[in-house]
N, C-alpha and C positions, 0 to 999 in steps of 0.2 A: 113716410118722408123719405126722399132720396138723398143719398150722401155722395159727395165727390171727393175723392182724395187726390191732391196734387202730387205731381212727381217732384221729388226733391231737386233743388236748384233750378226749378222752372218758375221763376217769380211771375211770369206773365200770367200763368194758371191761378194765381191767387191774389188779385187786386182787392177783393173785400177783406182777405185776412190782413194784409198790409195797411189798408185803410183803418181797420178796427184796431190794429196795434198803435196806429198814430193816435186815434181817439183815446185810448186807454192812457197813452203817455201825456196826454193833457191832464189828466187827474193823478196819475202816479208816474212822474218822470223817472228817467233812468237813474239808478242810484238809490232809489227809494229803499228804505229799510222796512221791509214787509213785516218785521217783527213788530214794528210801531203803528202799523195800519190797523184800523179797527174793522171788524166786519160791517159796521154801519157805514164806514166810508167807502168800502168796496161796493156794498149795495147801492149806495147813493151814485156812485159813478156808473155802475150798471144800468141803473134806471134812467139817468140822463142820456147815456149812449143808446139805450134801447128805444127811447122816445124821441130820437132825432130822425127827421124825415131823411130818406135816402134817394137819390136820383135813380139807381138801380132797381128800386122797389116802386118806381112811379110816384115818388115823394111821399110814399107811406112810411110809417115808422116800422121798426122790426117787430114791436108789439102787436101792431095792427096786422101784419102779414101773418104772424104766428096765430093770432086769434082767427083769422080767415081760414087758416090751415087746418086748425082744430076743429072748427064748425063744419068744414066741408067733409071731413073724414067719417 
């Protein structure tokens, strides 16, 4: 799997990161006390985010793209 590291302060290089941050904030808003968040709540948020179709992936989910990459390796 290839990795790409964005340069610091170059926001245009990381639109997917910013989009994912926004999705996470839908479930765990700013100011959330993470000491009170359960593992199950985090896992539920991750599952919903990873099962959400994305335009950048041809409207496939992150889980679908991951499975395709694993099976093609």
